[in-house]
C-alpha positions as CSV (number, residue, x, y, z in Angstrom):
1,M,-1.9,-26.7,0.1
2,T,-3.9,-26.8,-3.9
3,F,-1.7,-26.7,-6.8
4,Y,-2.8,-26.6,-10.3
5,F,-1.5,-26.9,-13.8
6,T,-1.7,-24.0,-15.8
7,G,0.3,-25.2,-18.7
8,I,1.8,-28.6,-20.3
9,R,3.9,-29.1,-22.9
10,S,3.2,-32.5,-24.4
11,F,-0.3,-32.6,-23.5
12,P,-1.7,-35.8,-25.4
13,K,2.0,-37.8,-25.1
14,L,0.6,-37.8,-21.1
15,W,-1.8,-40.0,-21.1
16,K,0.8,-42.7,-23.7
17,S,3.3,-42.3,-21.0
18,N,4.0,-45.9,-19.2
19,P,1.3,-46.2,-16.4
20,Y,4.1,-47.0,-13.4
21,L,7.4,-46.0,-14.4
22,G,6.0,-42.6,-15.3
23,L,7.3,-41.6,-19.1
24,G,8.4,-44.2,-21.4
25,P,11.8,-44.0,-23.0
26,G,10.0,-42.0,-26.6
27,H,8.6,-39.5,-24.2
28,A,9.3,-35.3,-24.8
29,Y,10.7,-33.2,-22.3
30,L,7.2,-32.0,-20.1
31,S,7.0,-28.5,-17.9
32,L,4.9,-28.2,-15.3
33,L,4.0,-24.6,-14.2
34,L,2.2,-25.1,-10.3
35,K,0.1,-21.8,-8.9
36,D,-0.2,-21.3,-5.7
37,C,-3.9,-21.1,-5.4
38,Y,-4.1,-18.3,-2.3
39,G,-2.7,-16.5,-4.3
40,I,0.1,-15.1,-4.5
41,R,2.6,-15.1,-7.2
42,N,4.3,-18.0,-6.2
43,Y,5.5,-20.4,-9.7
44,K,7.1,-22.9,-8.8
45,W,8.4,-25.3,-12.0
46,F,9.0,-29.2,-12.3
47,S,10.4,-30.9,-14.6
48,L,9.9,-34.7,-15.7
49,K,12.7,-36.4,-18.5
50,P,12.5,-39.1,-19.7
51,M,14.3,-42.5,-18.0
52,S,16.9,-44.0,-20.5
53,P,16.7,-47.3,-21.2
54,Q,19.9,-48.4,-19.7
55,N,19.1,-52.0,-18.2
56,T,16.0,-53.4,-20.3
57,K,15.8,-56.7,-17.8
58,A,16.0,-54.1,-15.2
59,M,13.2,-52.2,-16.0
60,N,10.8,-54.8,-17.6
61,L,11.2,-56.7,-13.4
62,L,10.1,-53.6,-11.9
63,I,7.3,-53.2,-14.0
64,A,6.1,-57.0,-13.4
65,K,6.8,-55.8,-9.7
66,A,4.0,-53.2,-10.4
67,R,1.8,-55.1,-11.7
68,Y,2.0,-58.0,-9.0
69,V,1.8,-55.3,-6.7
70,R,-1.2,-53.1,-8.4
71,K,-3.5,-56.9,-8.7
72,R,-2.7,-57.3,-5.3
73,D,-3.8,-54.3,-3.9
74,E,-7.0,-54.3,-5.9
75,G,-7.5,-58.4,-4.6
76,S,-7.4,-56.5,-0.9
77,N,-9.4,-53.4,-1.4
78,K,-12.2,-55.6,-2.9
79,Q,-11.9,-57.7,0.5
80,V,-11.8,-55.2,2.7
81,S,-15.1,-53.4,0.9
82,A,-16.5,-56.7,1.0
83,D,-16.2,-57.7,4.6
84,S,-16.3,-54.3,5.9
85,P,-19.5,-53.0,7.9
86,H,-20.6,-49.6,5.5
87,L,-19.7,-46.3,4.9
88,F,-22.3,-44.6,7.9
89,A,-23.0,-47.9,9.9
90,A,-21.9,-47.1,14.3
91,G,-18.4,-47.3,14.8
92,A,-17.2,-47.1,11.1
93,A,-15.3,-43.2,11.9
94,K,-14.2,-44.2,15.4
95,K,-12.7,-47.0,13.1
96,R,-11.4,-45.2,10.3
97,S,-9.8,-42.7,12.8
98,E,-7.8,-45.4,14.3
99,M,-6.6,-47.0,10.7
100,N,-5.5,-43.1,10.5
101,P,-4.0,-41.8,12.8
102,Q,-2.5,-38.5,12.7
103,S,0.5,-37.1,13.0
104,K,0.9,-35.1,16.4
105,D,2.7,-32.3,14.4
106,Y,-0.2,-31.9,12.4
107,F,-2.1,-29.9,15.0
108,R,1.3,-27.9,16.7
109,P,1.3,-24.5,16.9
110,P,3.5,-22.0,14.8
111,V,6.7,-20.5,16.2
112,R,6.0,-17.5,17.5
113,N,8.9,-14.5,17.5
114,I,10.2,-14.3,21.3
115,V,12.4,-11.1,19.7
116,Q,11.3,-8.2,21.5
117,L,12.4,-4.4,20.5
118,P,15.3,-3.3,21.5
119,T,15.1,0.0,24.4
120,K,18.5,1.1,23.4
121,P,20.8,1.3,20.6
122,L,23.1,-3.1,20.8
123,N,26.2,-3.5,19.2
124,S,27.4,-6.0,16.4
125,E,27.6,-8.9,19.0
126,E,24.0,-7.9,20.4
127,W,21.9,-8.0,16.7
128,N,23.9,-11.5,16.1
129,K,22.5,-12.3,18.7
130,L,18.8,-10.8,18.4
131,K,19.3,-12.7,15.1
132,E,19.8,-16.4,16.2
133,D,17.3,-16.3,18.5
134,F,14.9,-15.1,15.7
135,K,12.5,-17.6,14.2
136,G,10.7,-16.3,12.0
137,K,11.0,-16.6,8.0
138,T,11.5,-13.7,6.4
139,N,15.3,-11.3,6.4
140,F,15.6,-10.4,9.5
141,E,17.0,-6.6,9.5
142,N,13.5,-5.6,7.2
143,W,11.3,-8.1,10.2
144,I,12.5,-5.5,12.4
145,L,13.1,-2.5,11.2
146,S,9.3,-2.5,10.0
147,Q,7.9,-2.9,13.9
148,M,9.7,0.1,14.5
149,V,8.8,2.1,12.2
150,K,5.4,0.4,13.8
151,Y,6.3,0.9,17.1
152,H,8.2,3.8,16.6
153,S,11.6,3.2,18.2
154,S,14.1,5.7,18.7
155,I,17.0,7.0,15.9
156,D,19.0,5.6,18.2
157,V,18.3,2.0,18.3
158,A,17.6,2.6,14.7
159,K,20.8,3.7,13.8
160,S,22.3,1.1,15.4
161,V,20.7,-1.7,12.7
162,L,21.7,0.5,10.1
163,A,25.3,0.3,11.7
164,W,25.4,-3.6,12.0
165,V,23.6,-4.1,8.6
166,A,26.4,-2.0,7.2
167,A,29.4,-3.9,9.0
168,N,28.5,-7.4,7.7
169,N,27.7,-6.1,3.8
170,N,31.1,-3.5,2.4
171,G,29.4,-0.7,4.5
172,V,26.6,-1.5,1.9
173,I,22.6,-0.7,2.9
174,G,19.7,-1.8,1.1
175,Y,17.1,0.9,-0.3
176,D,14.0,-1.0,1.9
177,L,15.8,-0.6,5.0
178,L,16.9,3.4,4.3
179,V,13.4,3.5,3.8
180,K,12.6,1.9,7.0
181,Y,14.9,4.5,8.6
182,L,14.0,8.1,6.9
183,Y,10.5,7.1,7.7
184,L,11.4,7.3,11.3
185,C,13.6,10.2,11.1
186,V,10.3,11.4,9.1
187,F,8.8,11.2,11.9
188,H,10.2,12.3,14.2
189,K,12.1,15.6,12.9
190,E,15.0,14.9,13.1
191,T,16.5,17.1,10.1
192,A,20.3,16.1,9.9
193,E,19.4,12.3,9.4
194,I,16.8,13.2,6.9
195,I,19.6,15.3,5.3
196,D,22.4,12.4,5.5
197,V,19.5,9.2,4.3
198,Y,18.9,12.5,1.2
199,E,22.8,13.1,0.4
200,I,23.1,9.0,0.7
201,M,20.4,8.3,-1.6
202,K,20.8,11.1,-4.3
203,A,24.7,9.6,-4.6
204,R,23.1,5.9,-5.3
205,Y,19.9,6.0,-7.1
206,K,19.0,8.5,-10.5
207,R,15.1,7.6,-9.3
208,L,13.2,6.4,-6.1
209,E,9.7,4.8,-5.6
210,S,6.9,7.2,-4.5
211,G,7.1,6.4,-0.9
212,G,10.8,7.2,-1.2
213,Y,9.7,10.5,-3.0
214,T,7.4,11.6,-0.5
215,L,9.1,10.9,2.3
216,L,12.5,13.3,1.5
217,I,9.7,15.9,0.5
218,R,8.4,15.8,4.3
219,G,11.4,15.7,6.0
220,L,12.9,18.3,3.9
221,I,10.2,21.1,4.0
222,H,11.4,22.0,7.3
223,T,14.8,22.3,6.4
224,D,17.1,25.0,4.2
225,R,16.9,23.0,2.5
226,W,13.6,23.0,1.5
227,R,14.3,24.0,-2.3
228,E,15.0,20.8,-2.7
229,A,12.2,18.9,-2.3
230,L,11.1,21.2,-5.1
231,L,12.9,19.4,-6.7
232,L,12.2,15.8,-5.8
233,L,8.4,16.7,-6.5
234,E,10.2,18.2,-10.4
235,D,11.6,14.4,-10.9
236,L,8.2,13.5,-9.6
237,K,6.5,14.9,-12.4
238,K,8.1,13.2,-14.9
239,V,6.7,9.4,-14.0
240,I,3.5,10.0,-12.7
241,I,1.3,13.2,-11.5
242,P,1.6,14.2,-7.9
243,S,0.0,13.0,-4.4
244,K,-2.5,15.7,-2.9
245,M,0.1,14.9,0.0
246,N,3.1,15.5,-2.1
247,Y,1.2,19.5,-3.3
248,N,0.8,19.9,0.4
249,D,4.0,19.6,1.7
250,C,5.1,21.9,-0.1
251,I,2.9,23.9,-0.1
252,Q,3.1,24.1,3.9
253,G,7.3,24.4,3.5
254,A,6.9,27.0,0.6
255,L,4.0,29.1,3.3
256,L,7.2,27.6,6.7
257,H,9.9,29.3,4.5
258,Q,7.8,32.6,3.9
259,D,7.7,32.1,-0.8
260,V,3.6,32.9,-1.1
261,N,3.8,33.3,-5.1
262,V,5.3,29.6,-4.7
263,A,2.7,28.6,-2.3
264,W,-0.4,30.0,-4.5
265,K,1.5,28.8,-7.9
266,L,1.4,25.0,-6.6
267,H,-2.0,25.3,-5.0
268,Q,-2.4,26.2,-8.9
269,E,-0.9,23.1,-10.6
270,L,-2.6,21.0,-8.2
271,L,-6.3,22.7,-9.2
272,G,-4.9,22.1,-12.6
273,H,-4.7,18.6,-12.2
274,D,-8.4,18.4,-10.9
275,I,-7.4,17.3,-7.9
276,V,-9.1,18.1,-5.1
277,P,-7.1,19.8,-2.5
278,M,-6.1,18.5,1.4
279,L,-8.6,21.0,3.6
280,E,-5.6,21.5,5.8
281,T,-3.4,22.7,3.0
282,L,-6.3,25.7,2.4
283,K,-5.9,26.2,5.8
284,A,-2.6,27.1,5.9
285,F,-3.2,29.3,3.3
286,F,-6.0,31.2,6.4
287,D,-3.3,30.7,9.1
288,F,-0.7,32.2,6.7
289,G,-2.7,35.3,6.0
290,K,-3.2,36.1,9.3
291,G,-3.4,39.7,10.0
292,I,-1.8,41.1,6.5
293,K,-3.5,43.5,4.3
294,D,-3.0,42.4,0.3
295,D,-6.1,43.1,-1.7
296,E,-4.9,40.2,-3.3
297,Y,-4.0,37.7,-1.2
298,S,-7.3,38.4,0.4
299,N,-9.1,38.0,-3.3
300,K,-7.3,34.7,-3.9
301,L,-9.3,33.8,0.2
302,Q,-12.0,34.6,-1.1
303,D,-12.1,32.3,-3.9
304,I,-11.2,29.1,-1.7
305,L,-14.1,30.2,-0.1
306,L,-15.8,29.7,-3.3
307,Y,-14.6,26.7,-4.0
308,L,-15.5,25.5,-0.1
309,R,-19.2,25.6,-1.6
310,N,-19.3,25.1,-5.1
311,N,-17.8,22.0,-4.1
312,Q,-19.6,21.4,-1.0
313,L,-16.8,20.9,1.4
314,Y,-16.8,21.4,4.6
315,P,-13.8,22.1,6.7
316,G,-13.8,21.1,10.4
317,E,-13.4,23.3,13.2
318,S,-10.5,23.5,12.8
319,F,-10.3,24.9,9.8
320,A,-13.6,26.8,10.3
321,H,-11.3,29.3,14.0
322,S,-8.7,28.9,11.3
323,I,-11.1,30.7,8.5
324,K,-12.9,33.4,11.7
325,T,-9.5,34.3,12.9
326,W,-8.4,35.6,10.0
327,F,-11.8,37.1,9.2
328,E,-11.3,39.5,12.5
329,S,-7.6,40.3,11.7
330,I,-7.7,42.3,8.5
331,P,-6.5,45.6,9.4
332,G,-9.0,48.2,9.3
333,E,-12.3,45.8,9.0
334,Q,-14.3,44.9,11.8
335,W,-15.5,41.5,11.7
336,K,-17.0,39.8,13.9
337,G,-17.4,35.9,13.8
338,Q,-19.3,33.3,16.7
339,F,-20.0,29.9,16.0
340,T,-23.6,29.0,16.1
341,T,-26.2,26.9,15.0
342,I,-28.9,26.8,12.1
343,Q,-33.1,26.1,12.7
344,Q,-34.8,22.9,10.2
345,S,-36.2,25.9,8.5
346,G,-32.8,27.1,7.3
347,Q,-32.4,30.6,9.4
348,C,-29.3,31.3,11.6
349,L,-30.2,32.0,15.2
350,G,-26.2,34.6,14.8
351,C,-27.5,37.1,12.7
352,G,-30.8,35.8,11.9
353,K,-30.1,35.3,8.0
354,T,-31.6,32.5,6.3
355,V,-28.6,30.2,4.7
356,E,-28.6,28.9,1.3
357,S,-29.9,25.7,0.9
358,I,-27.7,23.4,-0.9
359,H,-31.1,21.3,-2.1
360,L,-33.0,22.8,-5.5
361,S,-35.8,24.3,-5.0
362,S,-39.2,24.1,-7.2
363,E,-37.9,27.7,-9.9
364,E,-34.9,25.8,-9.8
365,Y,-35.4,22.7,-10.2
366,E,-37.4,24.0,-13.2
367,F,-35.2,26.0,-14.8
368,L,-32.4,23.5,-14.8
369,K,-35.1,20.4,-16.2
370,E,-35.5,22.6,-19.1
371,R,-31.5,23.7,-20.1
372,I,-31.2,19.5,-19.7
373,M,-34.4,19.0,-22.2
374,R,-33.1,21.6,-24.7
375,D,-29.4,21.4,-24.9
376,V,-28.7,17.7,-23.1
377,I,-31.4,15.6,-24.6
378,D,-32.9,17.6,-28.0
379,G,-29.6,19.4,-28.7
380,G,-30.6,22.1,-30.6
381,S,-30.5,21.9,-34.7
382,Q,-28.4,19.4,-36.2
383,A,-28.2,21.3,-39.9
384,R,-26.0,24.0,-38.6
385,G,-23.0,24.0,-39.8
């Protein structure tokens, strides 16, 4: 592993130090910061302190021996270089390898973890045995729960890990372990466990990181306490702008619990942040509006269709089915939708009409060109106050 120096104190004095014994008696304290060149922020401090001149005779004797050894080595190096064959002579590489044999341990393969994920809950003794068999350098508890998250292990097995950790830590379970367990609860939609973890986190932490908020919001929307997900969204707003996923979960929860006004309010708030909604969010509004005779709701859905058109957002097949079903379900109207293909000319094979092209026509291009030249390039009269 390669290291480089990033900071040295008393750098000029470094060259005045004794060449054999390091720093001289009068040398100042020297600090070296070594940084791993592989990009990992693994800083290590190394300190060199001046030697105390308690025994001057012994120090002089060591200096004399060091000089003698150096002269002897220089003489032997000269002799070897004079008598040895050329660096690229035949057989030189083999001789060098024989003179400098490498340890077999250098090529030892890395140790692999032989711990397998259990398929049933374990007791404390069994978890202790697994931890003893663990060969990794990372924390075993974090590693085993990360593997459970990766392979979506059952809640009962993960719960036995937390019980074992709590028994060994006076009932305390770390935040990282709670978040990993919460992920499994949300994945398996274990609402009772989600609420339990939520109560623990609410009592222990005043603020969570964004990942914790996201998991709790997604988990709570499927419970009777779904409105508390909206409170978590408000807490998240105090720190950052929530993601489109956070808004999607809250909108889905509001529609799931029949609170349409909250859903539309969150939708407008999302657009106010200039965030493009997830197509899944827009699809939920159409799914909720099936069979509803409400002009205001219908107008808002048509606004969504215009939003898709103006922003060139193309719904997938599932979303397209939802739009088709909504039109056909409007009470008192006779809409009929079908899937079709568009010819190269833009003509629809279903209704025969020409679909609006996303490309500019020559007239539209000239109109846009004139507007840009007049309003952007020229800028109009600069003398007007």
